C-alpha angles and dihedrals in degrees: 000000000000091000092053089050092052091050091051090050093049089051091047091053089049092050093051092046101045110022124079111261090232086066100048094029089077087068102048094135087059093046091050093045089053093048093049094046093048094046089056095047120117094231117090091215092055091049089050091054089051090057090049092050090047090051090052091044091052094047094052097038110016097170095047091045091050090051089051091052093049090058092057127086118263095258094052092044088056095050094048095041094053095094097037103069127244096290093062097059112104111245118251117246 
């Protein structure tokens, strides 16, 4: 199962890097679900892939990515925001 997950994450990274955002942007709920699941995985490589996908998501759609981060708990926000710089972290309420 872990090998399948890693393949899905590699493919997800490739999609966000290479495809037009207008194509994958129609499936944002799936993108966000994949990021959330991978960020909570026990494997360090899987969590690293989640941060990479999040960085690509943020670069392509910063407002939507910030809204996604804001919906997450603080710990997950911190993990996913780590590679984005201080401006990308969702503000606390």
